[in-house]
TORLUMNU-977241 format. One record per residue (C-alpha): residue in one letter; x, y, z. Coordinates in nm, 3 decimals. Example, Ala and Ser with C-alpha at 12.3 -4.5 7.8 and 13.67 -1.06 7.14 Angstrom:
# residues 2
<site aa="A" c1="1.230" c2="-0.450" c3="0.780"/>
<site aa="S" c1="1.367" c2="-0.106" c3="0.714"/>
//
This chain:
# residues 72
<site aa="M" c1="-0.019" c2="-0.051" c3="-0.026"/>
<site aa="I" c1="0.110" c2="0.382" c3="-0.090"/>
<site aa="Y" c1="0.093" c2="0.659" c3="0.134"/>
<site aa="S" c1="0.102" c2="0.988" c3="0.033"/>
<site aa="E" c1="0.300" c2="1.238" c3="0.226"/>
<site aa="K" c1="0.001" c2="1.381" c3="0.416"/>
<site aa="E" c1="-0.130" c2="1.039" c3="0.526"/>
<site aa="L" c1="0.232" c2="0.906" c3="0.623"/>
<site aa="N" c1="0.234" c2="1.226" c3="0.862"/>
<site aa="L" c1="-0.113" c2="1.195" c3="1.003"/>
<site aa="I" c1="0.001" c2="0.807" c3="1.077"/>
<site aa="K" c1="0.286" c2="0.953" c3="1.234"/>
<site aa="K" c1="0.120" c2="1.211" c3="1.447"/>
<site aa="N" c1="-0.111" c2="0.934" c3="1.560"/>
<site aa="Y" c1="0.165" c2="0.716" c3="1.698"/>
<site aa="E" c1="0.347" c2="1.017" c3="1.851"/>
<site aa="D" c1="0.020" c2="1.079" c3="2.003"/>
<site aa="K" c1="-0.019" c2="0.755" c3="2.164"/>
<site aa="L" c1="0.341" c2="0.735" c3="2.218"/>
<site aa="N" c1="0.319" c2="1.034" c3="2.463"/>
<site aa="K" c1="0.006" c2="0.901" c3="2.637"/>
<site aa="L" c1="0.148" c2="0.577" c3="2.693"/>
<site aa="Q" c1="0.479" c2="0.778" c3="2.860"/>
<site aa="Q" c1="0.273" c2="0.984" c3="3.104"/>
<site aa="E" c1="0.079" c2="0.710" c3="3.207"/>
<site aa="N" c1="0.415" c2="0.494" c3="3.256"/>
<site aa="K" c1="0.497" c2="0.856" c3="3.465"/>
<site aa="L" c1="0.202" c2="0.844" c3="3.686"/>
<site aa="K" c1="0.288" c2="0.438" c3="3.725"/>
<site aa="E" c1="0.639" c2="0.502" c3="3.827"/>
<site aa="K" c1="0.502" c2="0.727" c3="4.080"/>
<site aa="E" c1="0.218" c2="0.498" c3="4.187"/>
<site aa="V" c1="0.459" c2="0.187" c3="4.232"/>
<site aa="K" c1="0.716" c2="0.398" c3="4.422"/>
<site aa="L" c1="0.482" c2="0.540" c3="4.665"/>
<site aa="L" c1="0.357" c2="0.157" c3="4.727"/>
<site aa="K" c1="0.663" c2="0.076" c3="4.769"/>
<site aa="A" c1="0.766" c2="0.338" c3="5.027"/>
<site aa="Q" c1="0.407" c2="0.241" c3="5.222"/>
<site aa="N" c1="0.508" c2="-0.095" c3="5.209"/>
<site aa="K" c1="0.836" c2="-0.052" c3="5.397"/>
<site aa="Q" c1="0.653" c2="0.162" c3="5.632"/>
<site aa="K" c1="0.410" c2="-0.096" c3="5.669"/>
<site aa="D" c1="0.711" c2="-0.363" c3="5.715"/>
<site aa="E" c1="0.943" c2="-0.133" c3="5.976"/>
<site aa="V" c1="0.590" c2="-0.144" c3="6.191"/>
<site aa="I" c1="0.555" c2="-0.545" c3="6.156"/>
<site aa="K" c1="0.967" c2="-0.543" c3="6.280"/>
<site aa="D" c1="0.880" c2="-0.327" c3="6.556"/>
<site aa="L" c1="0.564" c2="-0.545" c3="6.674"/>
<site aa="D" c1="0.772" c2="-0.869" c3="6.651"/>
<site aa="K" c1="1.106" c2="-0.688" c3="6.786"/>
<site aa="Y" c1="0.889" c2="-0.616" c3="7.130"/>
<site aa="N" c1="0.608" c2="-0.868" c3="7.117"/>
<site aa="Y" c1="0.381" c2="-0.608" c3="7.107"/>
<site aa="R" c1="0.163" c2="-0.906" c3="6.985"/>
<site aa="G" c1="0.236" c2="-1.130" c3="7.292"/>
<site aa="Q" c1="0.186" c2="-0.855" c3="7.480"/>
<site aa="C" c1="-0.167" c2="-0.751" c3="7.375"/>
<site aa="E" c1="-0.267" c2="-1.128" c3="7.422"/>
<site aa="S" c1="-0.165" c2="-1.131" c3="7.707"/>
<site aa="L" c1="-0.358" c2="-0.857" c3="7.857"/>
<site aa="K" c1="-0.657" c2="-0.931" c3="7.708"/>
<site aa="L" c1="-0.616" c2="-1.289" c3="7.907"/>
<site aa="E" c1="-0.562" c2="-1.051" c3="8.203"/>
<site aa="N" c1="-0.817" c2="-0.893" c3="8.145"/>
<site aa="Q" c1="-1.104" c2="-1.160" c3="8.105"/>
<site aa="E" c1="-0.955" c2="-1.304" c3="8.466"/>
<site aa="L" c1="-0.988" c2="-0.957" c3="8.633"/>
<site aa="K" c1="-1.331" c2="-0.915" c3="8.495"/>
<site aa="K" c1="-1.386" c2="-1.280" c3="8.647"/>
<site aa="S" c1="-1.284" c2="-1.165" c3="9.021"/>
//
């Protein structure tokens, strides 16, 4: 198939527009991934802290102690 120069320019512009749109979407996705990684890192640090100081176990112990005190 043979295209005129005008048709080729239109095709080129269409591809350039699509490329620009995809690049913008990619930048947004990269920002989103960066944000999600930061959030995951924060959550991992909280979990590490909870495990380090055994807050989970302390909470369970306090719940049991509370139940016992309520029975008294």
